[in-house]
N, C-alpha and C positions, 0 to 999 in steps of 0.2 A: 875095347872097341865100343862097348856100350857107352862108356863115359865120354869118349870122343864124339860119338854120334849125337849124344845129348847136347854137347857143347856146340856143335855145328848147327843143330836145330835151333838152339837158343839164340845163336848169333844171327841166323836168318830171320828169326821172328823179330828180333830187335831191329834189324835193318828194315824189315817190312813195316814195322810200327813207325820207324823214323821216316820212311818214305811217305806213309799215310799222313803223318804229322806235318811233314813239309808240304804235301799236297793241300792239306787243309789250310795251312798258313798261306800258301800261294793263292788259294782260292779266296781266302779272307782279304788278303792284300789287294788282289785284283778287283774284287767286287765291292770294296769299301767305298762309301761316299765321301770319306775324308782322306786327306793326304796322309800317307804313312811313309816314314823314312827311317833310315839307319845311318848314323855317322860313325865312322871308325877313326881312331887315332893312330897314326903311323908309329908313334912312340907313346907308350902309356904315360899318363900325367899323375904324379904323386898328389894325393889329396891333402897332404900336410904342407904343401907350398902356399905362399901368400896368394890370395884370390886374384890379384892383378897378374901375377906370374902364371897362374893356371889359365887365365883367360888368354894371355899371350901365347901359351902353348896350344890351347884349343885352336887358335887361328893358324899357328904354324903347322900343326900336324893333322888337323881335322879335314876330312873330305867326305862327300856323300857317297856311301857305298851301295845304298839301295833305296829305291823309292817306287811308288806305284804311278800309274798313268794319271791319276787325279792330281798328284803333286806336279808332274810334268806340265799338265795343262795350266796349273796356277801360275807357272813361270813363262808360259807361252811356248812350250816345246811340244812337238807332235808326239813324242814317245819318251818313256822313262829312260830308255837307253841314251837319249840325247842329253839328259841331265846328270846321270850317274857319273861320278868322277869329279864333279865340281868341287872346288875348295870351299871351305866354310865361309871365308871372307868374300867369295863371289856372290853369296846369297845373303848372309847376315852381315850387312855392311858395317865395317869396323868403326868408321868415323861418325856413326850415328850414336849419340850418347845413350839413347833408349836401349840399344842393343847391348851396350856394356852393362847397363843396369839389369837387363834380361839375363845375361850369363852370370852376373854376380848373384842374382837371386837364385839361379839354378845351383850354384855352389853352396850358398847359405842354407838352402832348403834340404841339404843332404843329398843332392843330386836327384831329387824327385819334385817336379814342378807341375802344377795344374793351372791352366788358363792364363799362362804368361804370354805377353804380347811381344812380337818381334817386328822390326821394321826392315824390310828386305827390298830387293829390286828384281824385276823380271828381265827377260832377255833383251827388251827394248830400252831398259834403263828407267822404266816407270816404277815409282815407289809402290810397294805392297805392304799390307799389314796383315799379320797372321796371329791367331790365338792358338797357343801350343800347349800340349800335354806331353811331358818328356820324362824319361827315367835314365839315369846313368848306370852302367854296369861296372862294378868295382871288383877288382881281383888283386889280392896281395897289397892293398893300400894304394892302388892306382886305378884311375879312370881309364878304361880301355875302349869303350864305345858308348853310344847313347841311342835309345830308340824313342820315337815320338810320333805324334799325330798333329796335324795342323788344319785349321779352318780359315778360309780367306775372309777377312773382315774389312777389306780395303774400302768397299762401298759404304759400310756402316761408319767407318772413321771419316770418310770424305763427307758424308752427309752431316755428321756431327760438326766437322770443321766448317762446312759451309754455313750451318745454322749459327755457330758461334761467330763466324766472320760477319754474317749478315745482321746478326743482332747488334754487333759492335758498330757496323755501318749505319744501321737505323738510328742508333743512339747518337752517333756523331753527326749524321746528316740532319737529324731533328733538333740539334742544339742551336741552330741559327735559322732565321727566316730571311736573311739577307742573301740575295741571289749569288753575288760574287763570293761571299764567305762559304756558301754551300758548294760552289764549284771547287774552292780550295780544299774544303773538307773531303770532297770526293777524291781529289788528288792524294790527300794524306791517307785515305783509306786504301787507295790503289797501290801506293808505294811499297808497303811491306808485303803485299800479297802478289803483286804482278811485276814490279819493277825489275826483278831478276831476269825477266825474259821478254818484256814487252813495253810499249809505251801506250798511254791512254790519251785519247784525243777527243774532247767534247766540243761539238759544233751544233748550233741550233738549226732548226728546220729550214730557216731562211738563209743559211750560210753566213750569219753574222759572226763576228769574231768573239763570241763568248766561249772561251775554250781554256782548258788547262791541260798541259802536256807533261807526262812523266816519261822521261827518256832513259833508256838503259845506258850504263856507263861504257859498255862495249860498243864501239862505233859500228861493228859488223851487224849489231842488232837493229840499227836504224837505216841500213842501206835498203832502199826501196826494192831492189831486185831480189832481196833475200826474204822479203816479208810474206809470211803466210797470214793474211788478214782475216780478222773476225769482226764483223760490224753488228753491234747490238743496238736496236732502236730504243730511244728513251721515250716511253709512251706513258701519258698520264691523262686520265679523264677522257679517253678516247681520241686523243690527238697526239701526233708525233712532235716532240719537242726538239729532237736532234738525235745524235747517235754517239755511242761509245765505240771507238775503233781500237782494237787490240792488234798488235803486230808481233810476229815471231819469226826469227831467222830459220829458213828451211834447212839450213845446214845443221841445226841443233836438233829440233824435233817438231812434230806437228802438234796442233791443239788436241788435247785429250778430251774425251766426252765430259769429264768432270770439269775441265777448264771452261768448256762451253756452257754447261749448266750454271756454273758459278757466275760467269760473265753475264748471262741472261738475267739471273736473279739480281745481280748488282745493278743492271740496267733498269729493271723494274723499280727497284727502291730509289735509285738515283733520279729516275724520271718523276716519281711522285714528290720527292724532296724538292727538286728544282721547280716543279710546277707549283708546289705550295709556296716556295720562296718568291716565285714570279707573281703569283696571285696576291701574296701579302704586300709585295712592293707596289702592285697596282692599287691595292686598297689603301696603302699608306699615302700614295700619290693622290688618290681621290680624296682622302681625308684632308690632306694639305690644301688641295684645290678648294675643298668645301670651306675650310677655315679662311683662306684668302678671299674667297667669294663673299663670305659673310662680312669680312672686314671691309671689302669694297662696297658691299650693299649698305652697310652702316654709314660709311663715308658719303656715298652718293645720296642717301636719304637725309642724313643730318645736315649736309651742306645747304640744300634749298630750304630745309626747315628752319635753319638759323636765320636765313635771309627773311623768310616769311614772318617768323616770330619777332625779329628785330624791327622790321618795318611796321608790322602791325602794332607793336607797342608804341612806336613813335607816332603813329597815326592817332592812337588813343590820347596821347598827350598834346596833340595839335601840331600841324605843320603848315607852312605857307603853301601857296599854289604849286610852286616848283617842286617842293619837297613831297607834296601829295602825289604829284605826277610820277616822281621817281619811285615813291613807295608802291604805287599801283603797278608800274612797269615791272618792278622787282618781284612783287608778289605773283603777278601773272607768269613771269618767266620761271620762277621757282616752282610754282604749282604745275606748270606744263612739264617741267623736268621730272617731277615726281610721278606725274601721270604716265610719262613715257617709260620710266623704269618699271612701273607696275604693269603696263601693257606688255613690255618685253618679257617680264616674268610669267605673265599669263600665257603669252604666246608659246614660250618654251614648254610650259606645262601641257598645253594643248598638243604641241608637236610630239612630246615624249609619250603622251597617253594615246596618240593617234586620233585625237578629237578635233584637229584643226579642220574647219569647214571653209570651202570656197563658194562664193556666189558668182557663178560664171555667166558671162554674156559676151557678145561681140563688142570689141572696143577698138577705137582708133588710138594707136599707140602714141601718136603725137599729143592727144589730150592727156594721157597718163603722164607723159614726160613734162608737159607744161605745168600740171598740178604739182609734181614733185619738185620741179625747179623753183616754183614760187615759194615753197616752204623753206628753201635754203637761201633764197636770194638776199634776205636781210642779213644773215650771218656772213655771206660772202661780201656784201657791201661793207659791212663793219670792218672786215680785214682787208678791204681794197683788193679782193681777189676777182680777177676777170673770169666771167662765165662764158664760155664759147659753146653754144648749143646748136647742133646740126641735127634736126629731126629726120632728115632724109626724106624718102618718099612716103606716100600715104599708107604705111603698113598697118594691117589689122591683125589683132590677136584675139583669142578667146581666153578670158580670164576674169579674175576678181579685180575690179578697178582699184579698190582700196588696198588690197594686198600687193598688187603690182606697183602702186604708188609707194607703198612701204619699202619694197625692195629698192627702188630707184632713190627714194629719199635716203635710205641707209648708205648707198654708194656715194651719193652726192655729198651728204653731210660728213661722211668719213673723209672724203677728198678735201672738203673745206677745212675740217678740223686739223688735218695733218699737213696742210699747205701753209707755209709762212705768209705773213702779210706781203701783199703785192704780187703774189704768185698767180698761177693760172690753173683753172680746172675746165676740162672740155668734156662734152658728151656728143657722141655721133652715133648714128644708126646705120647699120649695114644690112642689106636685104639680099639673101642668096638662096635661090630655090625655095625650099619649104622652111627656111630658118631665118629669123630676124635677130640681129645682134645689137645690143645697146652697150657701147664701150665708154666707160668713164675713166678719164686719165687725169692725173695731177702731176705737178713737179715738186712735190713736197718731201716728206720724211722718208718715203720708201719703206721697203720691208726686207729685213735680213733674210739671207738664204735659209738659215736654220729654222726661222720662224714661218717661212712661207707655206710649208705643207700643213701648218696647224692653224692658220688664221680663221678658218671656218669652224674650229672647235668651240664648243660652249665655254664661256668664262676665260677664253684664251686671249691675252693681250701681249703686246710687245714689251710692256713694262709693268712693273708691279711695285707695291710698297708705297711708303709715304712720299717718295720723290717723284711719283708719276706726274708728268706734265699734262696729260689728257685724262679726262674723267670717263665714266661709263663702266659697265659691267662686263664688257666683252661678249655681249649677246647678239648685237645687231647683225653682224655678218653671218652668224650661225642661223639665225632666224631667216635672213634673206636667202641663204642657200636652200634651206628646207622649203621655203615658199616657192622658190624657182623650180625645185624638183616636183612639188605638188602641181605646178603648171605644166609639167612635162618638159621642163627646160633644165639648164645648168647654170652655175655661177662659178667663174674661175678667176684666178688672180695671177698677176705677173709683176715682177719688179727686178730691176738690175741691181738692187741692193740698197743699203742705207744711204740716204741723201739723193737717190736717183729717181724718186717718184714711184708711182704705182699705177697699174692699169687693171681694172676689174671689168669683166665682160659677162653680161647677162644674155644668154641665148634662149630664145623661145620659138616654139613651132608657130608657123603662120596660121592665123585663125581664118574663119570663113569670111567671105566677101559680102555678107549681108549688109544691107543699108543700116547706118547708124545715125540716129537723130542728132541734129546739130544744136540741141537745146543747151543754152549757156547756164552755168550754175547760178542759182538764185541766192541773193543775200550778201554776197561778198562785196559788191560795189554799190549796193543800194543803201541809202541812209535809213529808210524805214521799210524794210522788206516785208513786215507783217501788218502793214497798214490795212485795216478793215477785217482782220482776223480776230475772232473771239475764241478764247481757250480756257479750259479748266486745268489749273495747275494743282497737283496733289503731292505734297511733300511735307513730311513730319518734322524735319530738322529746320528750326526757325531761321538760322543763318542762311542756309542754302535756299530756303523758300523765299526769303526776303531778297537775296541777290538775284534769283531767277525772275521773280516778279518784277523787280525794277528793270532788269535788262530787257525782258520781253516787252515791257511797256515802252521802253526807249526805242525798240524796233517797230513800234506802232500797234502792237496787239492790245486788245482789251482782255484783261486777265482776271479770272475769278480764282481765288486761292483757297485751298482746304488743307487741313493738317492730318486727316484720317479718312478711312473709307466711308464711315457714316456721314461725316460732314460733306464729303465729296458727292455722295449719292443725293443728299438733300439739295446741295447746290445745283446739281444737274437738273433736278426737277424744277428749280426756280429760275434757271437761266438757260438761254439758248446759246450753245457754243458750237464752234466748228471743229475743234480738236480737243482731245484730252491728252495731257502730258502728266504721267503719274509715276511716282516712285514705286518700287516693289516692296521694299521692307518697311511696311507701315505697322503701327501698333494695332492690336486686334486683328481684324481682317486685313490681309496684305493686299497689294495691288492686283494680284491675280484673282483673288476672291472678289474684289471690287469689279473687275472687268467681267467676270462670269455673271455677276449679279446684274450688271448693266446690259449685257447681251441677252440674258434671260428675260429682261423687261421689254425686249424688242427694239432696243436702241442700237443702231449700227454706226454710231458716230466714230470717226477715225480716232485711234488711240496710239500713243507713243509711250513705250516703257523707257524710263530714264532711271537706271539703277546701278548701284555699286556691285551687285551680284553679276559678275562678268563672265561666268563660265558658259560653255556651249549648252550645258544641261539647263541652266537658268534661262538662257535665251529661248530654248525650245519650250520650256514651261510657260514663259510669258506669251509666246506666239500661240501656243495651244489654248491659253486662257482667253484669247480674243484680241490681244494687241496686234496692231498692223505693222508697227515698226519697233525697233529695239536699239537703244543707245546706252553705252556704258559710261559711268562717271569716272573721272571728271570729263565733261564734254565741252568742246569748243563752242562758244555761243553762236558763232556764225553757222556752224554745222547744225546746231539745234534749230536755228531759225530757218535754214534751208529745208530741214526735214518737216518742220511744222507747215511751211508754205506748200511743200509737195503734198502733204497729207490733206491739207484743207482744199 
């Protein structure tokens, strides 16, 4: 009895200890922060079998016999009981090569594996990555079960995958600065990553057809009614370039958070790459435009220089009267062409720098039109082009007379240039409410539809290269439009196309109705407009001084000439003159220093600056020094005479 009682007591103690052990185990499993699992094999697997055969039996006989709540949550199940009973292949996907390597490593390690990675799927079919520690239980040379723990590393692997993908994307997208090539590279990047479930559509912010499409091979994936769309903006340097549109069939699955993050990262990098490519393209285009412009500038300057040099050389060798006249006409024409080019370049510089100044007063528009028409009449007559001018009513505007003439001269000279011999150019004025319109129409070359939106761009012409029929730098209309806008107006163009002529319209706000003097310009029609005028001419360049001295004397002026400031000041003390005409760039004291010296002596004689320093800043410096008027070189002699007469 005693022996029997001791046996019962021992058995009860063992059972109690076993219960306590199981309770501790259950508590450990329940409270563990890691997933804990036990896989049983319905039939033991001999350890001496070939590894591939062992793996095959693991999948045939293995099932999840036990797990904790943490593991159930990893697979998307509310409770462990919902996951228990799952077959090994339901979790550790057999067609994933990494899982075959994982189980092979388990066998090779002697059925004790630390930190091994498995690729599995949750209840929604989403891919999961786990880091596993596992040990197999061996009895009589057979694997009968395995215990293990696992930690979810899906986010870590996704982040690593995203970084690797985006690094590859950055490398590929950065390999070219061509916009279309970059789009193609974006497609190439998207195909291996996204083409199994979506298409990628790239459209710019203005809806232009700059796009690349990667479509799934399954037609169901591109049916609009099945698309679960994700739109990712392409943003670079604070502006939206367009969007990446991903589409997925709702019948398959939704976008996972990782999909969205990856798409957004791709959009950011693609946006920067496309923006860089676009900017590079614009820079390359600007560089080509610069080269073309410099080539045109060289041509337009060298052509009149050739005529000037050639005729000048022949004059030195001696010409008869007719030849001398031809030489003089050619030199004047060439020099005026060069002066016009220089003026255009200076005007563009003033416009770009915001330093263009207007000298506004009330004007009769008809007077401005008449002056502009007179400047092109000779060219029109030479081509037998009829000028039909209708100045309309007595419209008045507020503006800069010279700049408004410049606008109209550009419109009229373009019309004459692009109209064939015997054609027609018309100008008419329309007055409506507070706007007056000057419409210049021709029946000449016309403007192609694709060029029409760009004709007011700087350096833009309808033709380029050595085969150009018409000269010029393509600056005139750009300058004219800017001048119109500075006057509060607009300049527009219309054409039915090549060979259909063109119509350009200047619209200006109506000016005040203040009285405008009817004084006629002085000098243009008088043989000796400076008769009785005495003037001091200060010019250091002998050729220019000699030419001006002769010309002004032919206009009737009495001229005292000086080559520098000291000689000029001494001449002024010895001679009574009505006007001073002085260059600014003199040796020693310049023209501004000379005028300050003259004004400090108490002499208020009118003074005109005649200078090659043609910037607004130089003009202001000259006027501040005491000059009353300012003219830039080269100057039209009749204009100079008119200014001298007005100053005297």
